[in-house]
C-alpha positions as a printed NumPy array, in Angstrom:
array([[-34.472,  26.846, -14.332],
       [-34.227,  23.343, -12.868],
       [-31.621,  22.442, -15.494],
       [-29.403,  25.363, -14.458],
       [-29.699,  24.361, -10.827],
       [-28.692,  20.809, -11.711],
       [-25.673,  22.015, -13.726],
       [-24.579,  24.233, -10.863],
       [-24.804,  21.341,  -8.396],
       [-22.93 ,  19.065, -10.792],
       [-20.105,  21.561, -11.206],
       [-19.788,  21.926,  -7.433],
       [-19.687,  18.144,  -7.074],
       [-17.021,  17.921,  -9.784],
       [-14.829,  20.375,  -7.89 ],
       [-15.096,  18.225,  -4.758],
       [-14.401,  15.056,  -6.757],
       [-11.371,  16.72 ,  -8.341],
       [ -9.971,  17.495,  -4.876],
       [-10.578,  13.916,  -3.726],
       [ -8.969,  12.549,  -6.892],
       [ -5.88 ,  14.67 ,  -6.237],
       [ -5.671,  13.473,  -2.629],
       [ -5.881,   9.81 ,  -3.648],
       [ -3.298,  10.319,  -6.385],
       [ -0.896,  11.992,  -3.943],
       [ -1.384,   9.235,  -1.361],
       [ -0.563,   6.531,  -3.903],
       [  2.468,   8.526,  -5.014],
       [  3.682,   8.693,  -1.409],
       [  3.039,   4.966,  -0.973],
       [  5.128,   4.27 ,  -4.069],
       [  7.943,   6.591,  -2.94 ],
       [  8.169,   4.838,   0.427],
       [  7.638,   1.302,  -0.91 ],
       [  4.416,   0.829,   1.045],
       [  2.784,  -2.467,   0.171],
       [ -0.629,  -2.002,  -1.421],
       [ -2.953,  -4.963,  -1.939],
       [ -3.103,  -5.961,  -5.606],
       [ -6.886,  -5.509,  -5.661],
       [ -6.613,  -1.975,  -4.287],
       [ -3.876,  -1.112,  -6.765],
       [ -5.972,  -2.478,  -9.636],
       [ -8.847,  -0.246,  -8.533],
       [ -6.487,   2.722,  -8.31 ],
       [ -5.308,   2.078, -11.872],
       [ -8.89 ,   2.389, -13.102],
       [ -9.438,   5.664, -11.237],
       [ -7.707,   8.074, -13.639],
       [ -9.374,   6.802, -16.834],
       [-12.768,   6.644, -15.104],
       [-12.433,  10.15 , -13.69 ],
       [-11.285,  11.531, -17.037],
       [-14.291,   9.912, -18.717],
       [-16.583,  11.477, -16.102],
       [-15.122,  14.93 , -16.697],
       [-15.483,  14.607, -20.477],
       [-19.053,  13.396, -20.072],
       [-19.919,  16.384, -17.901],
       [-18.393,  18.835, -20.37 ],
       [-20.403,  17.308, -23.195],
       [-23.563,  17.438, -21.095],
       [-23.108,  21.095, -20.218]])
């Protein structure tokens, strides 16, 4: 029973993380469209976001 509760919580957290990921992606797209200067360190972190998030989603699917 505890395992099912954990999986349910994890899926709810993934939905929230998915929304946040989409917001960040849209904000960086807007910044690019309007030539907003982004610090190189922040942009480097942004570039690691998509692969890291994809890896997290795959890991959760395998765990479930």
